[in-house]
Each structure stands twice: as structure tokens, then as C-alpha cells.
N, C-alpha and C positions, 0 to 999 in steps of 0.2 A: 385512361390509365389508372382509374380508381380501383383499389384492391378490395376483395371480399374480406370481411372481418372474421377472424377466428380467435376468440379471446374469452377469458373469464369475466372481464369487465367490458361489456359491449358498449360501443359508442351510443347505442340506443338508450343506455342508462344516463346519458348526458343530454343537455339541451342541444338540438342540432343547429348547425349553421343556417342562417337565413339565406334565401334566394330572392333576387340575384345577389352576387357578391356586393360588398358594401362600398367599394371604391369605384369611382367613375373617371375614366381618363378623358382628355380633350377629344379623343377620337371615338367617344361613346362606347368604349370597351369597359366592361365591369371586371374587377379583379379584387382579390383580397387573400388573406392567409388564415381563414377561419376554419378550414378543413384541409390542411395542407395549402399548397398554392392553388388558387382557382382563377380561371380566366373564362369569361363568358363573351362570346363573339356574335355580332349580328351577321346578316347576310353579307357574303363577300368571299374573296379568295385570300386566305390567311396562312401564314406560317408562324407557328408558335414554338418557342424554345424555353425550357425551364433548366436552369443551371444552379450549381452550388457555388456560392462566392468563396467559400472556404477551401474546397478541394479543387475548384475550377473544372469540375466535371460537368459535361452536358448530361442531364438526367433524362430528358425526354424532348423530342422534337417531332412535329407533325405538320402536315398540310391539312387544312380543315376549312369547311364552309361555316355556316351558322352552327353554333354548338358550344359545349363546355369542355374545357381541358382542366383536369385536376391531377395533382401530383399523387403518387401512391404513398409518399412519405407524409405522415401526419404529425410527427414530433417536430421539434425545432430544427429547421434547416435554414441557413441564410440564403434564401432563394433569390434568383435573378430571373425576372420575367422579360422576355423579348417577343415582340409581335411585329411581323411584316405584312403589309398589304402589297402582294406581288413582290416587287423588289425594294419597296420603300419601308424603312423601319418607322413604325408609328407609335410604338410603346416600348420604353426601356426603363424598367422599374426594378430597383434593388431594395430588398427588404431592409427597412430601418425602423426600429421600434421606438426610438427616442421621441418622447412627447406624444406617442400614439396611444389610443385606448386599447388595452390588451386584456384578454380574459384567460384565466386558468381555472379549469373546472376540476374539482376534487370529487371523488365518489361520495355518496351519502351512505350512512349506515356503518361507517367504520371510524374508530377513534385512533387506533395505532397508525394506520396508513397516513392519515392526515397530519398527525403530529410528526411522523417520520419525514413527510414530503414537504411540509410548509417551509422549512428553512431554505430549501432550494428555490421556491417561488419568491421568497424575499430577496435572495441573492440575485435572481433573475431580474427583478424589478430594479435593484440598485445598479446592476451592470448595464442594463439597457436604458435606464432612465425613462421608462415608460410609465403611463398611467395605468397601474395594474388593478384589476378587479378579480377577486377570488370568490368562487362559488363553492359553498359547502353547506352541510346540514345546519339548521338554525341553532341547535344546542351547542355546536362547536364554535360559533362566531365569538361568543364572549371570551373564549380562551385567548384569542389573537387580536381582537380589534384595538384594544387600548394600547397594546405594546407595539402596534404596527400602524400608526396613524396615517401614513402616506398610502396605504393600501385600502381599497374599498372592498367591503365584504357584503355579499348578498347570498340569499338562498337560491336554489335553482328556479323557483317560481318567480323570482324577481328579475331574472336575466332578460335584458332586451338585446337580442343578438344582432340587431341592425346597427348598433353603435360601435362595434369593434372592428379594428383593423386586422387583428390576429387572435386566434384562440388555440390553446393547448390543453390536451386532455391527459390527466395523470391516472394511470391504472396499471394493472398487472395483466399482460397479454400472453396467454398460453397459445401455442400452435401458430405463432407468428413467425414461421420459418423464413419468410422473405423480409422480415424486419420492416414491415410497413408502419407499425405503430410504436416501435421501440428500436433504437439503434443496435441494441444487443440484448440477449436473453437476461431478464431481470434476475433469474435464479443464480447467475454467475457473478453478480456484482453486489447483491444484498438488497433488501427491501427498500431502505431509505435512499441508498445511492443511485438506484435506478431513476429517481426523479431528477437527479443531477444530469444524467445522460439524456433523459427525455427533453430537458430544457436547455441542454448545451452549456451548462455551467459547471464549475468546479465540483466534483462529486464528494469531496471530503465532508465527513459528517460533522454536524454541530447540532445541539439541541434547539428546539423551537423557542423563540422569544414569546412568552405568553404574558398575559395580563399580570400586573404587579400584585403580589399577594401580601396584604398588609393587615389581615385580620389577626386579632390576638390569639395566642395559643389556647385551644379549648381544653386540653388535657394536661394536667400538671405532671403526672407520673411519666417516666420514659416508656415509650411504646414502640411497637413494630406494626407495620401494615402488611397484611398478606392478601393475596388474591388467588383463589384456587380454581375458578371456573374459566371455561373457554367455550368456543363455538363448536369444536369437534374433538373427539376423544384422543386423537393423536397429539393434540396440544396439551393435554392434561399431564400432570405428574402421576403416572399409573402405578407407582409402588403402593401396595395395599395399605400399609401403615405409615406411609411417609409423613403426611401432614400431622397426624396425631403425635408422632414422636418429635417432630420439629416444634410443634406448639408446646409440648410438655417441656422440652429443653429451654425454649425461650422464656417460659414462665419461671422456670427454676433459676434463670439468670436475672430475675427481678423485672422482667419486661411484661407489660400488657400486650396482648396480641389481638389486633383488630382486623377482622375479615371485612374487606371493603368491596367485595363483588357486588354487581348489580343484583344478582339473584343468589339466594341462600341455598338453592337446590337446583340442579340442572342436569340434564342427561337425555337419554333416548332408550326405548325398549326396556331391558332389564338392568341397564347400567346408569346409575345416577350418582352424582357427587354432591354431598351435603356439607354444610358448615362443619369444619373440623371440631372435634370435641375439645373443649377448653378455650376455643377462640371466642372473642366477644363479637356479637352480631352487629356490625356496622354496615350491613348490606342495604340495598335500596336504590331506587332510580333517582339519585340526587343530582343537583347541578354540578357540572364538572369542576367549576371553580371551588366549590366546597370540598370535593374530593381532592383537588390539588392542594388546598390548604391543609387538609388532614395529613396528606402524604408528606408535605414539606416539613412538618414538625416531627416526623417519625425518625427514629434512630436509623432505620433502613427499611427497604421494601423487599418482600420476597414474593415472587410470582412467576408467571409463565411468559411465553412469547405472546403478549397481549397488549391491548391499548393502555391498560393501567401501568404496565412496565414502562412504556414510552412516556407516559405522563410523569412518572416518578423521575425518570432521567431528565425530563424537561425542567423540573423544579429542583434539580441538583441533589436529590436524595440518593444515597447509595442503593444500588439495585442488585439483588441476588436473583439471577434469571435462570430458571430451570427449563431446559428444552433439549430434545433429542431429534425431533423430526426436522428442525431447522439446523443448518450448520451455523457455527458462531459468527461467520461473516454476515449472516442474514440480518442480525440486529446490531444496534449500537455496541461499542466496546464497553464492557464493564469488567473490572478485575475480579468480580464475583460471579462470573458466568459458570454455571454448573452443567457439565456435559460429560458423557461417558463414551470414550473412543473405542471401548471394547465390545460394543454392541452394534447392531445395525443402526444407522443414523442418517440424517440429512436427506431424507427422501424428498422433502419440499424443494431442495436446491438441486435436485437431480433432473436435468432436462429430459431424461427418458420417461419421466412420470408427470402427468398433469393432474393437479389437485381437483378432486371431485367435491364441490361444495355441497352437493345433495347427499353425500354418503357420510353420515355422522361417524362411522367406524372405518373411514378410509385408512388403509395401511397397504400401500401398493406392492410391497414385497412379501409380506407374511400374513396377510389377512386370513382369518379363520384357521390359523395354525398356532401351536404353542408359543411361537415367537412374536405373535402380534403385540405391537406396542412395547417391545423390549427396549426401545431406545430410551424411554423414561422409566419403565418398570424396573430396570436394573441400575437406575440411579438410586443409591442407598440413602437412607436417612443419615447415616454417619458421614457420607460425602457432603451432604447439604450442611449438616451441623458443623463440620470442620471448616467449611467455607464461611459460614455465618460467624464463627469465632474469630475470623480474621478481620471482620469489619470493625473499624475503630468506633467507639462510642462518640456521639456528637454532643457538643455543648448545647444546653437548652436554648432555643430561640424564643424570645419573649417579645 
């Protein structure tokens, strides 16, 4: 009953579950919950039933000889496994994660997704009282390890899949119409809250608890951090003079403007975005804790729907977030969200469209027309400036 995968984040991007399953019953039946519920059976005449302890639904039942039974559901379900040999029940196991080794795998190569999803992993560990291991990219681990000492952090290369009772995969799954990999379409609940649904915990948002930031303030003068770059053009603020006018305004207010993108110039084909005129070049591939420290002392952060915006939220710096291709529900709440309802918008959160990561100029409704990217092109500099003028000045943190 295992389902084919149709998604933007394939399970092949994660470390696969080990075979055979990691738990062995007294009757020599292997089982675990490392790729949904799995039961491996030796030669015999077996009846296998998989149920949901919360809904009390029978999810699957079959007669089988030697072979493997796997649930189609790969997200958290409180499974009940029952196995009969002819008429004798020989295995009756109810999933219980307490004191069990459990693995949650995060995708590598993304900052915002992991910052958005980690609070739900921590909530999951506390709720189930399990021994949680989180797998993620090596450069992200320093953000979380010190602040979450009861959770073990590893890179994908360090995972030993044979040690886990259960594994859960956090990702965005397009085309999953049967909901094999997610209980509901992530586009309808928001980027971060989808992790709550995948893990079966309260989906209310909260910022990630990250490593304590105690470094002294590097810059004495009041300053603002901005981030203008992103991975595809629909995520950019596409107004032609937007950043130049905003930087000019901020400097007239007596603020230094630090551009903290990883790259000072990025784009594709004939379209490239460079460091805005008047902004100071603080770009570079720096450790994320250094970026977090710089953002923490800023008056506020101005940016796009990107990882640096999630980092700013995590360190409690006011965030002015400019986005049109995502609906405001997609990101964390900020009173300084900048969005234009008078234009085409929210294609990312429209289940009729699947994001194409390979198309830098993805615009599913108006590509190659005069309306392409109007969702942010028609966000005016004055709208952004009006919003920034509402952000209260912060007291210096020394």
C-alpha cells in the first residue's frame, strides 16, 4: 500500500529508512515507524491491520504471506499495528514515542524553512517525551544546539537509520492529492504551520529558540538591515526604483542601511539585482550566528519572504516583509507586512499552481505579459516608507 511520491521535496533528498525495520517482536516480526508504519513478515499465513488510534479508523487490512506491509501515510499518525497468524493474534503494538529514539529530517539548502519548522519539532519532542534527533545542514546546527540541549543535532551524513523507532520528514509536497505525505495542502495553512500538521502538534506559530546571542554591539550608530536578494524573480520586490528610494529615505532619517544578503548581485539572463545605491555592503557568506547578532541590534529588518526574514523574527527584531507571490498567511505575523491587494497576488498559495524551482522567472498567471510580477512591482516605495515610519525606534542594546 506504499504510495508513489509526487513532490517538490522528494524523499530521495532524505536519508532512507533502513531495511529490515528496526523493531523485532517475540514472534520474529520486524516493524517500525521509519517510513510510515512498516511490518515485515516471514513465511506464513498472516492477517495484518493498520489503524489510527485517534480516529479509530481501520486504514488498511490484508491477508499476506512473506512480505512487507507499509502504510501510505508518511506523516505522524498514531498507528496501531495488529498481526494474526491464522486466528491467533501474535502482534498488537500501539505507537508510543515516549523514551523512544525518534528522527526528524529537515531538508538541506534552506534557511527559512528550517527556522519556520523547528519550533514544531521542539514542541513534538516535549509533547511525546521522546529522544529526538534532528538532521539538518551543518551550518544551521549552531543556531539551535545550545538553546535546545535535550535535542541531538546531526548532519544527514551522520545519521544511523538503524537506531530509530520512528522517522518523520519535513518538506513541501506538491501534487500530493491523496495526502500521503501531508494531512492537508501546505499552501492552505502557511509555510511554518504545515510542520505542525505533519507532526500532529499544535500549529500555532512561535519563533524558533536559537542560540543565546551575547556578543557586544558592533555598530554604535542606529542602523537598519535590509535583504534584497532571493532565489527566484517572483520573490523579489520588482518595483524598478523601490530599494533606491527606501534606502534614501532611511538615510535621511539618520539610519545606516546595511545590506546583509549572501550575494551582492544575483539574477538570471538579462535580469540582475545588485546592491542598492546608498546601502552599505555587508554581504557575504558569513556564519549565521554573526548574521543573527547583526540583525538583533538593528532598529528593524526590511526584506522579502526569505530565510533572513525568518531569522530576524527569531531574534525578535521588527520585520517589514515585502511579498506578493505569497499570501500573508504563508509567513509569520508581523504588523509591518507589506502587501498590495489591488494586484494579482498569492500564486504560491494557490493549489491550482505548482511552483517550478527550475524556472527563475516563474509567474504562473502572467508570464511574458505586461502583468508579469505585478504583485510586487505595484508595491510602491511610498507604501513601504509609510509602513517603515510606523516602526517604533528601539533602545540601543549594549
